[in-house]
Structure formats: structure tokens, C-alpha cells
C-alpha atoms as one frame of an Amber mdcrd trajectory, in Angstrom:
protein
  89.334 227.796  74.934  90.849 225.420  72.394  88.548 224.868  69.428  87.781
 221.465  67.919  87.931 220.224  64.336  86.559 216.842  63.334  88.131 215.900
  60.005  87.225 213.357  57.366  83.467 213.914  57.596  81.629 211.712  55.111
  78.021 211.374  56.245  75.275 213.763  57.226  74.279 212.011  60.453  77.733
 212.512  61.969  77.873 216.061  60.617  74.561 216.865  62.295  75.764 215.336
  65.544  78.828 217.566  65.396  76.620 220.599  64.810  74.481 219.699  67.811
  77.565 219.466  70.017  78.832 222.845  68.757  81.976 221.532  67.065  83.945
 224.497  65.737  85.175 223.025  62.435  84.231 220.147  60.140  86.878 218.938
  57.692  86.359 217.355  54.258  89.134 215.479  52.438  89.001 216.630  48.811
  92.332 215.218  47.624  93.850 211.740  47.532  91.000 209.453  46.402  92.878
 206.432  47.733  92.119 207.511  51.310  89.018 206.106  53.086  87.809 209.618
  53.958  87.937 211.079  50.447  84.980 212.897  48.903  84.650 214.200  45.384
  83.768 217.868  45.091  80.259 216.816  44.031  79.824 214.570  47.072  81.184
 217.229  49.404  78.979 219.918  47.842  75.875 217.807  48.462  76.902 217.205
  52.060  77.911 220.780  52.853  74.766 222.172  51.245  72.743 220.003  53.616
  74.881 221.177  56.529  74.463 224.833  55.589  70.696 224.370  55.420  70.664
 223.537  59.139  69.070 226.123  61.427  70.956 229.373  62.000  71.509 228.435
  65.628  73.816 225.640  64.532  75.698 227.241  61.657  78.602 228.725  63.635
  80.501 225.582  62.675  83.005 226.404  59.939  83.725 224.120  56.983  87.304
 223.291  56.033  88.451 221.667  52.787  91.653 219.616  52.930  93.829 219.637
  49.796  97.171 218.164  48.757  99.086 219.883  45.940  95.986 220.788  43.945
  95.903 223.562  41.304  94.578 226.795  42.780  91.702 226.710  40.271  90.606
 223.328  41.696  90.709 224.712  45.236  88.816 227.864  44.296  86.113 225.796
  42.588  85.760 223.644  45.702  85.540 226.732  47.913  82.581 227.973  45.894
  80.712 224.707  45.396  81.293 223.321  48.891  80.646 226.560  50.819  84.083
 226.357  52.462  85.154 228.816  55.129  88.785 227.688  55.200  91.297 225.583
  53.293  93.868 223.277  54.856  96.856 222.705  52.577  98.730 219.457  53.198
 101.120 219.397  50.269 104.135 221.402  49.163 102.161 224.580  48.446 104.559
 227.575  48.512 103.881 230.782  50.424 102.764 232.710  47.324 100.114 230.046
  46.621  98.791 230.531  50.168  98.845 234.293  49.800  96.803 234.210  46.590
  94.087 232.164  48.258  94.106 234.393  51.305  93.768 237.440  49.057  90.503
 235.894  47.852  89.158 236.168  51.399  89.473 232.519  52.434  91.052 231.432
  55.718  94.241 229.466  55.006  95.784 226.736  57.156  99.186 225.334  56.138
 100.075 221.858  57.339 103.686 221.180  58.311 104.659 217.581  59.162 107.009
 217.738  62.147 110.110 215.595  61.598 112.949 217.660  63.053 114.150 221.206
  63.635 114.274 221.780  59.873 110.525 221.160  59.795 110.051 223.950  62.324
 112.270 226.232  60.253 110.058 225.552  57.201 107.242 227.421  58.923 108.915
 230.816  58.906 108.101 231.788  55.274 104.409 231.070  55.974 104.032 233.172
  59.104 102.756 236.257  57.283 100.663 234.533  54.618  98.512 231.984  56.490
  96.004 232.207  59.313  96.876 228.928  61.038  99.916 226.645  61.141  98.641
 223.074  61.158 101.098 220.751  62.909 100.900 217.121  61.893 102.883 213.948
  62.497 105.621 213.129  60.016 105.313 210.228  57.576 108.089 209.558  55.027
 105.727 209.249  52.043 102.316 210.666  53.000 101.304 214.262  53.772  97.522
 213.944  53.788  97.017 213.371  57.531  94.562 210.978  59.168  97.297 208.416
  59.744  96.953 208.203  63.504 100.685 208.731  64.015 101.727 210.590  67.176
 102.887 214.182  66.935 106.300 215.157  68.297 105.179 217.475  71.099 108.702
 218.756  71.762 108.861 220.087  68.209 105.337 221.448  68.556 106.512 223.452
  71.576 109.202 225.019  69.412 106.629 225.891  66.750 104.491 227.552  69.407
 107.289 230.083  69.958 106.401 231.711  66.619 103.236 233.035  68.267 101.058
 231.954  65.333  97.718 230.195  65.947  98.370 226.452  65.863  96.146 223.544
  64.917  97.405 220.374  66.544  96.857 216.949  64.985  98.517 213.560  64.811
  97.317 210.588  66.843  95.012 212.608  69.089  92.387 210.709  71.072  90.312
 211.323  74.170  93.133 209.664  76.136  95.891 212.106  75.182  94.315 215.333
  73.894  94.036 217.005  77.277  97.742 216.562  77.960  98.596 217.934  74.500
  96.419 221.004  75.062  97.937 221.734  78.452 101.452 221.417  77.039 101.093
 223.286  73.710  98.027 225.539  74.188  96.949 225.255  70.543  94.162 227.341
  69.085  92.643 224.191  67.534  92.864 220.418  67.974  92.147 218.353  64.878
  91.052 214.720  65.089  90.078 212.136  62.501  91.162 208.531  63.112  91.019
 209.104  66.868  87.202 209.233  66.754  86.697 206.315  64.351  85.708 202.695
  64.865  87.120 201.826  61.414  88.954 203.904  58.784  86.560 206.609  57.631
  83.756 205.585  60.048  83.203 208.178  62.781  81.583 207.240  66.093  79.429
 209.671  68.059  80.489 208.244  71.428  84.173 208.661  70.607  83.482 212.204
  69.396  81.635 212.978  72.634  84.493 211.605  74.749  86.983 213.693  72.768
  84.898 216.856  73.178  84.610 216.296  76.937  88.375 216.035  77.326  89.064
 219.138  75.227  86.500 221.253  77.014  87.681 220.142  80.444  91.317 221.027
  79.736  92.702 223.752  81.950
């Protein structure tokens, strides 16, 4: 079954709702303070500590930090303070950067914005050094995700041929996620703006609708 990641978590009430509904991953934006979903490491640490203190029955949810071209020391500090289980790298991080983090025992996701066939080719050097290829919509100036732009599913199909676990993002909502799953068969679907009523403001009803569509996909 395709797993679900809700990204851009900022408040404990929504985090707890996600835990109750057995969401697989919660994402925290720890780079790009200009974005409405940004948290400082201190803010994220407070939130994730509260999440981790939830009963054992609900702690199968894994915590993912999202970073854009940060020094590895910054990422490693965030991993420790924020109790992260995985890192999602949205910048120009080279394969050796990913490998060093993976050698530290952290799960590594590398985001690749899909523009054209060259974007698909860019994935090849990462195949042996990351756990997940994170496919996102292309934007000419921004690589941080959460833009609500649609993903090119034809290019995503080509990426699927690598046989690597894929996380699918880019404009996903309860209206289109089932079709995307049935076409691409990703390991993970990642949503942020598609479950918001305003930038950075998650809505439990929209999250519930999204979950229902993912879990009903064939």
C-alpha cells in the first residue's frame, strides 16, 4: 500500500490528528524561512519532542526534515535535536553529500524537480546513495516544494523504471491522488498545499479526504 506523508506540519493539534489517523510520515520545513511552513530548529524540536512523547501505539509515524542546500553540520544538528527519522533534500546536494548522511544511519530522500528527460537522467548518480527518490514539480526558481504545481506524470513514469522507491509530490489533492497512485505506483505520496485552507494552515477534513483516496486506491 502507498504510504502517506503530510508535509509542512507547524502545529501540534494537526500533528496529533495525523498520528491518530496513522499517517506514515510527518514533514517539517527547516530551510527557507520565507516560506509559510518554515520552522526554526528550536520550534521543530519543541514540536517533535511533543510528538515523540505520544503513546507508543501512535509512534510508528516517522519524522522527516526538509532541507535546501544546508551544510551537513546543520542537517546533522537538526536530526539530533528534532528526533528525525529521515531527511528530504530539496537543493543541489551532490551524491557524496547524501552518502555521508546515509552512512550516519539516517534515511535519505533526494528531491528531483521533473522538467524534462534531463531531469530523469539526473537521478542516476543518486540511485545507490539514497533510500527514496522524491519527485516534485518543476519551478524555474524554487526547489523547496509546497508550491501546488502539478507533477509531470509522464516523466514520473520514466523515473519509475529505475526501480527505486519513489515519493510523489506536486499538486496532489484528494481529487487527483488516486489516479496518480494507479498510474505511477509510488511508495509514498507527499502532500502539503493540497490539504490546506490557506498557505501553511492544514485542515483535518482535507487530510481525511486525502487519506481516504490514497487508502482506497487499487
